[in-house]
Backbone as a printed PyTorch tensor [residue, N CA C, xyz], in Angstrom:
tensor([[[-27.1160, -25.4620,   3.1180],
         [-26.5630, -25.4520,   1.7530],
         [-25.7080, -24.2060,   1.5060]],

        [[-26.1260, -23.0730,   2.1180],
         [-25.3630, -21.8390,   1.9520],
         [-23.9420, -21.9630,   2.4740]],

        [[-23.8010, -22.5960,   3.6450],
         [-22.4680, -22.7800,   4.2230],
         [-21.6160, -23.7070,   3.3640]],

        [[-22.2520, -24.7340,   2.8130],
         [-21.5240, -25.6600,   1.9500],
         [-21.0120, -24.9410,   0.7050]],

        [[-21.8680, -24.1080,   0.0970],
         [-21.4540, -23.3730,  -1.0940],
         [-20.3250, -22.3910,  -0.7850]],

        [[-20.3960, -21.7590,   0.3880],
         [-19.3230, -20.8450,   0.7840],
         [-18.0080, -21.5950,   0.9740]],

        [[-18.0950, -22.7670,   1.5930],
         [-16.8880, -23.5760,   1.7970],
         [-16.3230, -24.0500,   0.4540]],

        [[-17.2130, -24.5000,  -0.4260],
         [-16.7840, -24.9190,  -1.7650],
         [-16.0970, -23.7720,  -2.4910]],

        [[-16.7370, -22.6030,  -2.4490],
         [-16.2040, -21.4480,  -3.1530],
         [-14.8570, -21.0090,  -2.6240]],

        [[-14.7050, -20.9980,  -1.3070],
         [-13.4310, -20.5880,  -0.7020],
         [-12.3140, -21.5380,  -1.0970]],

        [[-12.5890, -22.8290,  -1.0100],
         [-11.5880, -23.8370,  -1.3550],
         [-11.2000, -23.7200,  -2.8310]],

        [[-12.2090, -23.6300,  -3.6970],
         [-11.9530, -23.5670,  -5.1350],
         [-11.1960, -22.2990,  -5.5050]],

        [[-11.5450, -21.1770,  -4.8760],
         [-10.8850, -19.9180,  -5.2050],
         [ -9.4260, -19.9220,  -4.7770]],

        [[ -9.1500, -20.4440,  -3.5820],
         [ -7.7580, -20.5180,  -3.1230],
         [ -6.9440, -21.3930,  -4.0750]],

        [[ -7.5200, -22.5220,  -4.5000],
         [ -6.8230, -23.3900,  -5.4430],
         [ -6.5890, -22.7260,  -6.7860]],

        [[ -7.5380, -21.8480,  -7.1910],
         [ -7.4530, -21.2280,  -8.5130],
         [ -6.5080, -20.0370,  -8.5530]],

        [[ -6.3730, -19.3090,  -7.4500],
         [ -5.6010, -18.0620,  -7.4980],
         [ -4.1600, -18.2250,  -7.0340]],

        [[ -3.8340, -19.3490,  -6.4050],
         [ -2.4460, -19.5530,  -5.9720],
         [ -1.5400, -19.7430,  -7.1940]],

        [[ -0.2630, -19.3580,  -7.0790],
         [  0.6450, -19.4440,  -8.2320],
         [  0.7700, -20.8730,  -8.7640]],

        [[  0.8830, -20.9620, -10.0600],
         [  1.0510, -22.2500, -10.7270],
         [  1.1960, -22.0150, -12.2190]],

        [[  1.4330, -23.0710, -12.9820],
         [  1.6590, -22.9170, -14.4280],
         [  0.5240, -22.2010, -15.1590]],

        [[ -0.7190, -22.5360, -14.8370],
         [ -1.8560, -21.9220, -15.5260],
         [ -1.8820, -20.4220, -15.2780]],

        [[ -1.6030, -20.0070, -14.0530],
         [ -1.6420, -18.5860, -13.7180],
         [ -0.4410, -17.8260, -14.2680]],

        [[  0.7060, -18.4670, -14.3410],
         [  1.8740, -17.8300, -14.9550],
         [  1.5720, -17.5270, -16.4240]],

        [[  0.9590, -18.4790, -17.1090],
         [  0.6080, -18.2650, -18.5090],
         [ -0.4980, -17.2220, -18.6530]],

        [[ -1.4170, -17.1640, -17.6930],
         [ -2.4660, -16.1380, -17.7380],
         [ -1.8420, -14.7510, -17.6240]],

        [[ -0.8710, -14.6060, -16.7480],
         [ -0.1560, -13.3440, -16.5830],
         [  0.5150, -12.9510, -17.8880]],

        [[  1.1480, -13.9000, -18.5010],
         [  1.8480, -13.6390, -19.7530],
         [  0.8590, -13.2930, -20.8710]],

        [[ -0.2460, -14.0270, -20.9560],
         [ -1.2510, -13.7210, -21.9810],
         [ -1.8680, -12.3440, -21.7620]],

        [[ -2.0890, -12.0010, -20.5050],
         [ -2.6430, -10.6890, -20.2190],
         [ -1.7380,  -9.5750, -20.7080]],

        [[ -0.4330,  -9.7900, -20.6320],
         [  0.5230,  -8.7870, -21.0800],
         [  0.7260,  -8.8070, -22.5880]],

        [[  0.5520,  -9.9730, -23.2050],
         [  0.9240, -10.1210, -24.6050],
         [ -0.2310, -10.0410, -25.5930]],

        [[ -1.3760, -10.5200, -25.2050],
         [ -2.4360, -10.7250, -26.1880],
         [ -3.5000,  -9.6400, -26.1200]],

        [[ -4.3630,  -9.6480, -27.1290],
         [ -5.5150,  -8.7580, -27.0810],
         [ -6.5290,  -9.3030, -26.0750]],

        [[ -7.5040,  -8.4900, -25.7230],
         [ -8.4330,  -8.8800, -24.6670],
         [ -9.2290, -10.1330, -25.0150]],

        [[ -9.6180, -10.2550, -26.2840],
         [-10.3980, -11.4260, -26.6870],
         [ -9.6250, -12.7200, -26.5240]],

        [[ -8.3570, -12.7080, -26.9420],
         [ -7.5290, -13.9110, -26.8200],
         [ -7.2460, -14.2380, -25.3590]],

        [[ -7.0220, -13.1930, -24.5460],
         [ -6.7820, -13.4150, -23.1200],
         [ -8.0130, -14.0160, -22.4640]],

        [[ -9.1830, -13.4810, -22.7840],
         [-10.4310, -14.0260, -22.2490],
         [-10.6180, -15.4730, -22.6800]],

        [[-10.2350, -15.7850, -23.9150],
         [-10.3430, -17.1610, -24.4090],
         [ -9.4580, -18.1000, -23.6040]],

        [[ -8.2420, -17.6460, -23.2640],
         [ -7.3460, -18.4740, -22.4540],
         [ -7.9670, -18.7470, -21.0860]],

        [[ -8.4650, -17.6950, -20.4320],
         [ -9.0770, -17.8350, -19.1040],
         [-10.2840, -18.7630, -19.1780]],

        [[-11.0990, -18.5990, -20.2150],
         [-12.2830, -19.4460, -20.3810],
         [-11.8870, -20.9020, -20.6220]],

        [[-10.8750, -21.1260, -21.4660],
         [-10.4150, -22.4920, -21.7290],
         [ -9.9200, -23.1770, -20.4730]],

        [[ -9.1190, -22.4500, -19.6770],
         [ -8.6080, -23.0080, -18.4220],
         [ -9.7450, -23.2990, -17.4470]],

        [[-10.7310, -22.4100, -17.3890],
         [-11.8470, -22.5700, -16.4470],
         [-12.7430, -23.7380, -16.8330]],

        [[-13.0780, -23.8360, -18.1150],
         [-13.9150, -24.9520, -18.5730],
         [-13.1980, -26.2830, -18.3850]],

        [[-11.8940, -26.2830, -18.6350],
         [-11.1120, -27.5030, -18.4480],
         [-11.1030, -27.9240, -16.9820]],

        [[-10.9450, -26.9520, -16.0710],
         [-10.9330, -27.2890, -14.6500],
         [-12.2910, -27.8070, -14.1920]],

        [[-13.3670, -27.1700, -14.6580],
         [-14.7060, -27.6500, -14.3060],
         [-14.9090, -29.0810, -14.8000]],

        [[-14.3710, -29.3820, -15.9790],
         [-14.4610, -30.7550, -16.5070],
         [-13.6820, -31.7360, -15.6490]],

        [[-12.4940, -31.2960, -15.1720],
         [-11.7110, -32.1540, -14.2750],
         [-12.4620, -32.4390, -12.9830]],

        [[-13.1150, -31.4110, -12.4370],
         [-13.8990, -31.6060, -11.2120],
         [-15.0110, -32.6230, -11.4740]],

        [[-15.6520, -32.5100, -12.6120],
         [-16.7240, -33.4490, -12.9680],
         [-16.1800, -34.8760, -13.0600]],

        [[-15.0530, -35.0360, -13.7510],
         [-14.4500, -36.3640, -13.8990],
         [-14.0120, -36.9420, -12.5510]],

        [[-13.4190, -36.1010, -11.7120],
         [-13.0110, -36.5660, -10.3860],
         [-14.2230, -36.9950,  -9.5730]],

        [[-15.3290, -36.2830,  -9.7430],
         [-16.5610, -36.6520,  -9.0430],
         [-17.1440, -37.9640,  -9.5170]],

        [[-16.9080, -38.2970, -10.7760],
         [-17.4490, -39.5410, -11.3340],
         [-16.5790, -40.7610, -11.0620]],

        [[-15.3470, -40.5540, -10.6960],
         [-14.4990, -41.7240, -10.4510],
         [-13.0270, -41.4160, -10.4500]],

        [[-12.6880, -40.2030, -10.0680],
         [-11.2870, -39.8140, -10.0600],
         [-10.4360, -40.6240,  -9.1150]],

        [[-11.0290, -41.0560,  -8.0020],
         [-10.2410, -41.8350,  -7.0480],
         [ -9.7600, -43.1360,  -7.6830]],

        [[-10.6090, -43.7410,  -8.5140],
         [-10.2010, -44.9660,  -9.2010],
         [ -9.1040, -44.6780, -10.2150]],

        [[ -9.2500, -43.5560, -10.9490],
         [ -8.2370, -43.2040, -11.9400],
         [ -6.8900, -42.9170, -11.2820]],

        [[ -6.9260, -42.1270, -10.2100],
         [ -5.6760, -41.7240,  -9.5750],
         [ -5.0630, -42.8230,  -8.7120]],

        [[ -5.8120, -43.8850,  -8.4700],
         [ -5.2350, -44.9920,  -7.7040],
         [ -4.3260, -45.8510,  -8.5720]],

        [[ -4.3170, -45.5840,  -9.8890],
         [ -3.4510, -46.3010, -10.8050],
         [ -2.1220, -45.5320, -10.9140]],

        [[ -1.0580, -46.0080, -10.2640],
         [  0.2160, -45.2720, -10.2450],
         [  0.7840, -45.0090, -11.6410]],

        [[  0.6250, -45.9620, -12.5560],
         [  1.1660, -45.7790, -13.9040],
         [  0.4590, -44.6230, -14.6030]],

        [[ -0.8630, -44.5510, -14.4940],
         [ -1.6270, -43.4790, -15.1200],
         [ -1.2230, -42.1210, -14.5420]],

        [[ -1.0480, -42.0810, -13.2310],
         [ -0.6400, -40.8310, -12.5790],
         [  0.6970, -40.3570, -13.1410]],

        [[  1.6610, -41.2740, -13.2760],
         [  2.9810, -40.8990, -13.7800],
         [  2.9290, -40.4680, -15.2370]],

        [[  2.1350, -41.1630, -16.0510],
         [  2.0150, -40.7940, -17.4710],
         [  1.4530, -39.3860, -17.6070]],

        [[  0.3620, -39.0940, -16.8910],
         [ -0.2450, -37.7660, -16.9390],
         [  0.7400, -36.7120, -16.4510]],

        [[  1.4400, -37.0370, -15.3900],
         [  2.3940, -36.0980, -14.7970],
         [  3.5000, -35.7250, -15.7820]],

        [[  4.0790, -36.7290, -16.4530],
         [  5.1950, -36.4610, -17.3550],
         [  4.7440, -35.8410, -18.6750]],

        [[  3.5770, -36.2160, -19.1540],
         [  3.0480, -35.5580, -20.3560],
         [  2.7920, -34.0790, -20.0530]],

        [[  2.1800, -33.8250, -18.8970],
         [  1.9280, -32.4460, -18.4940],
         [  3.2130, -31.6560, -18.3420]],

        [[  4.2200, -32.2560, -17.7100],
         [  5.4940, -31.5690, -17.5120],
         [  6.1640, -31.2610, -18.8520]],

        [[  6.1380, -32.2210, -19.7700],
         [  6.7600, -32.0050, -21.0810],
         [  6.0700, -30.8680, -21.8300]],

        [[  4.7440, -30.8470, -21.7920],
         [  4.0050, -29.7870, -22.4770],
         [  4.3230, -28.4210, -21.8680]],

        [[  4.3920, -28.3570, -20.5550],
         [  4.6500, -27.0730, -19.8960],
         [  6.0920, -26.6170, -20.0850]],

        [[  7.0470, -27.5490, -20.1530],
         [  8.4230, -27.1610, -20.4760],
         [  8.4890, -26.5970, -21.8970]],

        [[  7.7310, -27.2020, -22.8040],
         [  7.6690, -26.6780, -24.1760],
         [  7.1230, -25.2500, -24.1740]],

        [[  6.0460, -25.0120, -23.4080],
         [  5.4820, -23.6660, -23.3260],
         [  6.4860, -22.6900, -22.7090]],

        [[  7.2210, -23.1350, -21.6920],
         [  8.2250, -22.2760, -21.0610],
         [  9.2920, -21.8640, -22.0690]],

        [[  9.7560, -22.8080, -22.8500],
         [ 10.7590, -22.5010, -23.8820],
         [ 10.1850, -21.5460, -24.9160]],

        [[  8.9450, -21.7930, -25.3350],
         [  8.3030, -20.9390, -26.3390],
         [  8.1410, -19.5010, -25.8350]],

        [[  7.7840, -19.3500, -24.5740],
         [  7.6180, -18.0080, -23.9950],
         [  8.9810, -17.3120, -23.8940]],

        [[  9.9730, -18.0250, -23.3620],
         [ 11.2890, -17.4200, -23.1460],
         [ 11.9370, -16.9700, -24.4450]],

        [[ 11.6170, -17.6210, -25.5600],
         [ 12.2400, -17.2990, -26.8420],
         [ 11.3000, -16.5600, -27.7850]],

        [[ 10.1310, -16.1520, -27.3130],
         [  9.1660, -15.4980, -28.2000],
         [  9.6340, -14.1010, -28.5940]],

        [[  9.2420, -13.6440, -29.7860],
         [  9.6550, -12.3180, -30.2520],
         [  9.0910, -11.2180, -29.3620]],

        [[  9.8140, -10.1320, -29.2710],
         [  9.3980,  -8.9920, -28.4630],
         [  8.0490,  -8.4620, -28.9120]],

        [[  7.7710,  -8.4610, -30.2000],
         [  6.5310,  -7.8740, -30.7270],
         [  5.2820,  -8.4980, -30.1330]],

        [[  5.3570,  -9.7540, -29.6840],
         [  4.1680, -10.4060, -29.1330],
         [  3.6650,  -9.7130, -27.8760]],

        [[  4.5350,  -9.0470, -27.1360],
         [  4.1210,  -8.4290, -25.8840],
         [  3.3920,  -7.1120, -26.0690]],

        [[  3.4890,  -6.5080, -27.2390],
         [  2.7570,  -5.2660, -27.4230],
         [  1.5990,  -5.4240, -28.4030]],

        [[  1.2300,  -6.6760, -28.6430],
         [  0.0580,  -6.9460, -29.4630],
         [  0.2910,  -6.7720, -30.9510]],

        [[  1.5610,  -6.6500, -31.4110],
         [  1.8290,  -6.4270, -32.8260],
         [  2.1530,  -7.7140, -33.5710]],

        [[  2.0540,  -8.8220, -32.8950],
         [  2.3150, -10.0940, -33.5670],
         [  1.1760, -10.4110, -34.5180]],

        [[  1.3910, -11.2490, -35.5170],
         [  0.3110, -11.6420, -36.4010],
         [ -0.8490, -12.2230, -35.6140]],

        [[ -2.0390, -12.0050, -36.0920],
         [ -3.2290, -12.4140, -35.3400],
         [ -3.2920, -13.9120, -35.1070]],

        [[ -2.6650, -14.6970, -36.0010],
         [ -2.7020, -16.1460, -35.8210],
         [ -1.9780, -16.5790, -34.5580]],

        [[ -0.9960, -15.7550, -34.1040],
         [ -0.2390, -16.1170, -32.9090],
         [ -1.0580, -15.9300, -31.6390]],

        [[ -1.9990, -14.9970, -31.6860],
         [ -2.7790, -14.6900, -30.5020],
         [ -4.2710, -14.8980, -30.7480]],

        [[ -4.6200, -15.8410, -31.6220],
         [ -6.0300, -16.0520, -31.9330],
         [ -6.7690, -16.6020, -30.7290]],

        [[ -8.0510, -16.2750, -30.6680],
         [ -8.8770, -16.7500, -29.5650],
         [ -8.9170, -18.2660, -29.4870]],

        [[ -9.0140, -18.9230, -30.6410],
         [ -9.0930, -20.3880, -30.6490],
         [ -7.8030, -21.0040, -30.1210]],

        [[ -6.6650, -20.4540, -30.5440],
         [ -5.3800, -20.9910, -30.0850],
         [ -5.2350, -20.8460, -28.5800]],

        [[ -5.5780, -19.6760, -28.0540],
         [ -5.4200, -19.4790, -26.6150],
         [ -6.4770, -20.2350, -25.8230]],

        [[ -7.6700, -20.4420, -26.3800],
         [ -8.6890, -21.2670, -25.7150],
         [ -8.1670, -22.6910, -25.5490]],

        [[ -7.6150, -23.2360, -26.6360],
         [ -7.0700, -24.6010, -26.6050],
         [ -5.8660, -24.6730, -25.6660]],

        [[ -5.0050, -23.6360, -25.6980],
         [ -3.8380, -23.6430, -24.8200],
         [ -4.2540, -23.6200, -23.3510]],

        [[ -5.2620, -22.8010, -23.0240],
         [ -5.7610, -22.7550, -21.6520],
         [ -6.3240, -24.0920, -21.2090]],

        [[ -7.0950, -24.7320, -22.0980],
         [ -7.6860, -26.0270, -21.7600],
         [ -6.6240, -27.1060, -21.6010]],

        [[ -5.6510, -27.1340, -22.5200],
         [ -4.5870, -28.1440, -22.4500],
         [ -3.7170, -27.9630, -21.2150]],

        [[ -3.3350, -26.7160, -20.9590],
         [ -2.4650, -26.4570, -19.8060],
         [ -3.1450, -26.8800, -18.5110]],

        [[ -4.4310, -26.5610, -18.3880],
         [ -5.1490, -26.9230, -17.1670],
         [ -5.3370, -28.4380, -17.0700]],

        [[ -5.7000, -29.0750, -18.1770],
         [ -5.9720, -30.5100, -18.1130],
         [ -4.7090, -31.3340, -17.8980]],

        [[ -3.5430, -30.7890, -18.2620],
         [ -2.2820, -31.5040, -18.0660],
         [ -1.5440, -31.0410, -16.8130]],

        [[ -2.2100, -30.2630, -15.9850],
         [ -1.6120, -29.7190, -14.7680],
         [ -1.9170, -30.6530, -13.5890]],

        [[ -0.9170, -31.3830, -13.0890],
         [ -1.1750, -32.3040, -11.9780],
         [ -1.7780, -31.6230, -10.7530]],

        [[ -1.3940, -30.3670, -10.5190],
         [ -1.9620, -29.6240,  -9.3860],
         [ -3.4830, -29.5360,  -9.5170]],

        [[ -3.9730, -29.3000, -10.7320],
         [ -5.4170, -29.1910, -10.9490],
         [ -6.1140, -30.5120, -10.6280]],

        [[ -5.5040, -31.6280, -11.0090],
         [ -6.0890, -32.9370, -10.7290],
         [ -6.1940, -33.1760,  -9.2180]],

        [[ -5.1020, -32.8520,  -8.5150],
         [ -5.0800, -33.0990,  -7.0710],
         [ -6.0730, -32.2000,  -6.3460]],

        [[ -6.1170, -30.9120,  -6.7140],
         [ -7.0470, -29.9860,  -6.0660],
         [ -8.4970, -30.3860,  -6.3590]],

        [[ -8.7590, -30.7880,  -7.5990],
         [-10.1210, -31.2180,  -7.9560],
         [-10.5350, -32.4470,  -7.1440]],

        [[ -9.6520, -33.4240,  -7.0370],
         [ -9.9660, -34.6310,  -6.2790],
         [-10.1420, -34.3180,  -4.7940]],

        [[ -9.2900, -33.4290,  -4.2640],
         [ -9.4180, -33.0490,  -2.8550],
         [-10.7580, -32.3880,  -2.5910]],

        [[-11.1530, -31.4790,  -3.4730],
         [-12.4350, -30.7930,  -3.3120],
         [-13.6080, -31.7390,  -3.3800]],

        [[-13.5500, -32.6760,  -4.3160],
         [-14.6290, -33.6690,  -4.4410],
         [-14.7060, -34.5170,  -3.1740]],

        [[-13.5550, -34.9260,  -2.6510],
         [-13.5280, -35.7360,  -1.4300],
         [-14.0880, -34.9810,  -0.2300]],

        [[-13.8210, -33.6780,  -0.1670],
         [-14.2790, -32.8700,   0.9630],
         [-15.7420, -32.4550,   0.8700]],

        [[-16.1770, -32.0580,  -0.3190],
         [-17.4690, -31.3820,  -0.4360],
         [-18.5460, -32.1410,  -1.2070]],

        [[-18.1720, -33.1840,  -1.9240],
         [-19.1630, -33.8980,  -2.7500],
         [-19.4880, -35.2680,  -2.1790]],

        [[-18.4680, -36.0930,  -2.0140],
         [-18.7040, -37.4810,  -1.5970],
         [-19.3930, -37.6220,  -0.2390]],

        [[-19.1440, -36.7250,   0.7460],
         [-19.8230, -36.8810,   2.0380],
         [-21.3050, -36.4740,   2.0300]],

        [[-21.8020, -35.8490,   0.9620],
         [-23.1780, -35.3480,   0.9470],
         [-24.1880, -36.4750,   0.6940]],

        [[-25.4020, -36.2840,   1.1870],
         [-26.4570, -37.2800,   0.9580],
         [-26.8170, -37.3600,  -0.5150]],

        [[-26.9470, -36.2030,  -1.1580],
         [-27.2760, -36.1560,  -2.5840],
         [-25.9870, -35.8380,  -3.3530]],

        [[-25.2390, -36.8820,  -3.6730],
         [-23.9380, -36.7080,  -4.3190],
         [-24.0510, -36.0750,  -5.7040]],

        [[-24.9830, -36.5120,  -6.5610],
         [-25.0880, -35.8770,  -7.8940],
         [-25.3560, -34.3680,  -7.8170]],

        [[-26.2460, -33.9700,  -6.8990],
         [-26.5420, -32.5420,  -6.7570],
         [-25.3170, -31.7780,  -6.2510]],

        [[-24.6320, -32.3400,  -5.2550],
         [-23.4330, -31.7020,  -4.7160],
         [-22.3440, -31.5950,  -5.7830]],

        [[-22.2550, -32.6150,  -6.6310],
         [-21.2660, -32.5920,  -7.7040],
         [-21.5440, -31.4380,  -8.6740]],

        [[-22.8070, -31.2700,  -9.0550],
         [-23.1740, -30.1570,  -9.9470],
         [-22.8520, -28.8130,  -9.3090]],

        [[-23.1790, -28.6710,  -8.0300],
         [-22.8790, -27.4230,  -7.3290],
         [-21.3740, -27.1460,  -7.3450]],

        [[-20.5960, -28.1890,  -7.0500],
         [-19.1560, -27.9900,  -6.9690],
         [-18.5430, -27.6940,  -8.3400]],

        [[-19.0680, -28.3040,  -9.3820],
         [-18.6010, -28.0050, -10.7450],
         [-18.8680, -26.5380, -11.0750]],

        [[-20.0890, -26.0610, -10.7610],
         [-20.4440, -24.6690, -11.0610],
         [-19.5920, -23.6920, -10.2550]],

        [[-19.4110, -23.9840,  -8.9690],
         [-18.5960, -23.1220,  -8.1130],
         [-17.1500, -23.1160,  -8.5930]],

        [[-16.6310, -24.2780,  -8.9960],
         [-15.2530, -24.3780,  -9.4670],
         [-15.0460, -23.5990, -10.7600]],

        [[-16.0290, -23.6510, -11.6480],
         [-15.9460, -22.9040, -12.9000],
         [-15.8340, -21.4100, -12.6220]],

        [[-16.6970, -20.9060, -11.7540],
         [-16.6810, -19.4840, -11.4170],
         [-15.3820, -19.0900, -10.6990]],

        [[-14.9740, -19.8960,  -9.7270],
         [-13.7570, -19.5890,  -8.9610],
         [-12.5270, -19.5900,  -9.8570]],

        [[-12.4510, -20.5330, -10.7690],
         [-11.3040, -20.6100, -11.6780],
         [-11.3000, -19.4120, -12.6230]],

        [[-12.4720, -19.0400, -13.1120],
         [-12.5550, -17.8940, -14.0200],
         [-12.0690, -16.6220, -13.3220]],

        [[-12.4960, -16.4290, -12.0770],
         [-12.0840, -15.2340, -11.3270],
         [-10.5910, -15.3110, -10.9580]],

        [[-10.1420, -16.4850, -10.4890],
         [ -8.7460, -16.6260, -10.0620],
         [ -7.7670, -16.4610, -11.2090]],

        [[ -7.9730, -17.2080, -12.2930],
         [ -7.0760, -17.1160, -13.4480],
         [ -7.2290, -15.7520, -14.1120]],

        [[ -8.4680, -15.2600, -14.1470],
         [ -8.7130, -13.9430, -14.7320],
         [ -7.9900, -12.8320, -13.9890]],

        [[ -7.8270, -12.9820, -12.6820],
         [ -7.1030, -11.9820, -11.8960],
         [ -5.6460, -11.8930, -12.3360]],

        [[ -5.0360, -13.0460, -12.5890],
         [ -3.6490, -13.0530, -13.0670],
         [ -3.5540, -12.4210, -14.4560]],

        [[ -4.5290, -12.7090, -15.3110],
         [ -4.5330, -12.1070, -16.6430],
         [ -4.6840, -10.5860, -16.5520]],

        [[ -5.5070, -10.1350, -15.6150],
         [ -5.6960,  -8.6940, -15.4260],
         [ -4.3970,  -8.0280, -14.9770]],

        [[ -3.6760,  -8.6710, -14.0700],
         [ -2.3830,  -8.1300, -13.6300],
         [ -1.4310,  -8.0370, -14.8300]],

        [[ -1.4560,  -9.0490, -15.6790],
         [ -0.6350,  -9.0040, -16.8930],
         [ -1.0190,  -7.8480, -17.7930]],

        [[ -2.3240,  -7.5880, -17.8920],
         [ -2.8060,  -6.4720, -18.7040],
         [ -2.2910,  -5.1320, -18.1560]],

        [[ -2.2790,  -4.9990, -16.8400],
         [ -1.7530,  -3.7880, -16.2140],
         [ -0.2550,  -3.6460, -16.5100]],

        [[  0.4620,  -4.7690, -16.4400],
         [  1.9070,  -4.7430, -16.7100],
         [  2.2200,  -4.3670, -18.1520]],

        [[  1.2900,  -4.6450, -19.0710],
         [  1.5420,  -4.3810, -20.4870],
         [  1.8710,  -2.9150, -20.7350]],

        [[  1.3010,  -2.0280, -19.9400],
         [  1.5730,  -0.6040, -20.1210],
         [  3.0080,  -0.2630, -19.6990]],

        [[  3.5840,  -1.0320, -18.8070],
         [  4.9610,  -0.8290, -18.3760],
         [  5.9360,  -1.4350, -19.3760]],

        [[  5.4510,  -2.4290, -20.1270],
         [  6.3180,  -3.1760, -21.0360],
         [  6.3600,  -2.5380, -22.4230]],

        [[  6.6990,  -1.2780, -22.4790],
         [  6.7460,  -0.5970, -23.7710],
         [  8.1440,  -0.6250, -24.3810]],

        [[  9.1590,  -0.8120, -23.5540],
         [ 10.5290,  -0.8760, -24.0550],
         [ 10.8840,  -2.3090, -24.4450]],

        [[ 11.5250,  -2.4960, -25.6050],
         [ 11.9070,  -3.8460, -26.0420],
         [ 12.7220,  -4.6150, -25.0080]],

        [[ 13.6170,  -3.9210, -24.2970],
         [ 14.4460,  -4.6110, -23.2930],
         [ 13.5860,  -5.1670, -22.1720]],

        [[ 12.5740,  -4.4120, -21.7390],
         [ 11.6640,  -4.8860, -20.6940],
         [ 10.8350,  -6.0680, -21.1950]],

        [[ 10.4030,  -5.9850, -22.4320],
         [  9.6040,  -7.0680, -23.0030],
         [ 10.4070,  -8.3630, -23.0730]],

        [[ 11.6580,  -8.2320, -23.5030],
         [ 12.5260,  -9.4130, -23.6070],
         [ 12.7690, -10.0170, -22.2280]],

        [[ 13.0510,  -9.1530, -21.2410],
         [ 13.2790,  -9.6410, -19.8830],
         [ 12.0220, -10.2970, -19.3180]],

        [[ 10.8660,  -9.7330, -19.6260],
         [  9.6010, -10.2980, -19.1580],
         [  9.3840, -11.6840, -19.7460]],

        [[  9.6180, -11.8370, -21.0510],
         [  9.4800, -13.1460, -21.6990],
         [ 10.3690, -14.1840, -21.0240]],

        [[ 11.6260, -13.8110, -20.8180],
         [ 12.5740, -14.7590, -20.2150],
         [ 12.1860, -15.0900, -18.7740]],

        [[ 11.7380, -14.0790, -18.0490],
         [ 11.3250, -14.3020, -16.6590],
         [ 10.1210, -15.2250, -16.5910]],

        [[  9.1170, -14.9840, -17.4270],
         [  7.9180, -15.8260, -17.4190],
         [  8.2400, -17.2610, -17.8280]],

        [[  9.1210, -17.4240, -18.8160],
         [  9.5230, -18.7690, -19.2110],
         [ 10.2460, -19.4910, -18.0860]],

        [[ 11.1260, -18.7730, -17.3930],
         [ 11.8710, -19.3620, -16.2760],
         [ 10.9460, -19.7130, -15.1140]],

        [[ 10.0240, -18.7900, -14.7810],
         [  9.0840, -19.0460, -13.6810],
         [  8.2190, -20.2620, -13.9970]],

        [[  7.7500, -20.3660, -15.2460],
         [  6.9380, -21.5220, -15.6210],
         [  7.7410, -22.8160, -15.4830]],

        [[  8.9840, -22.8100, -15.9520],
         [  9.8300, -24.0090, -15.8220],
         [ 10.0560, -24.3690, -14.3640]],

        [[ 10.2500, -23.3570, -13.5110],
         [ 10.4450, -23.6190, -12.0720],
         [  9.1780, -24.1990, -11.4340]],

        [[  8.0040, -23.7200, -11.8740],
         [  6.7440, -24.2820, -11.3770],
         [  6.6400, -25.7650, -11.7240]],

        [[  7.0460, -26.0890, -12.9410],
         [  6.9920, -27.5030, -13.3680],
         [  7.9610, -28.3340, -12.5430]],

        [[  9.1730, -27.8350, -12.3420],
         [ 10.1640, -28.5580, -11.5280],
         [  9.6390, -28.7750, -10.0990]],

        [[  8.9630, -27.7610,  -9.5530],
         [  8.4140, -27.8940,  -8.2060],
         [  7.3410, -28.9670,  -8.1590]],

        [[  6.5290, -29.0730,  -9.2300],
         [  5.4890, -30.1130,  -9.2740],
         [  6.1110, -31.5050,  -9.3560]],

        [[  7.2310, -31.6010, -10.0390],
         [  7.8690, -32.9140, -10.2000],
         [  8.6680, -33.3170,  -8.9670]],

        [[  8.9870, -32.3560,  -8.1070],
         [  9.7900, -32.6270,  -6.9220],
         [  9.0740, -33.3910,  -5.8450]]])
């Protein structure tokens, strides 16, 4: 069981820490928001991913075998992430130094944003299904393996996405000049849009 948990953890962590839309937004939140709101974003993304792993374990192969459903989820996710990219690229400079109104960086808003971004991220669906296929379905006790993998995925996602948020927090000290803040906003918006284009390719 120890080897299985190590394999689960390694796979989940690599999937969680590699660049993607969720991590780009974590970087941006780390630079822009207060610690509570940033933690809420990371928690929302992590809980959402753990839920996806659970759903994939219960019947994701059946869901993803429907080509129409896959395309609908893919395009809804892409549209939402393009909207976020535009919002980041055009956001006021004040948001990066924490001087924006609290409603813009509230914990609830960023929790929901983290959950939505993760749940509409096709990469998350594919990685969750791959992990379930590798580490859950082949086990004798599938329900127990599913619970283990959900717990491991939650922890791995929290650490992986949290690492990007921490890097953003470190960058916040460099982003004291308005010109740097503006360039950072535009760069993050562009990178997020490019991530979405890569997913659609």
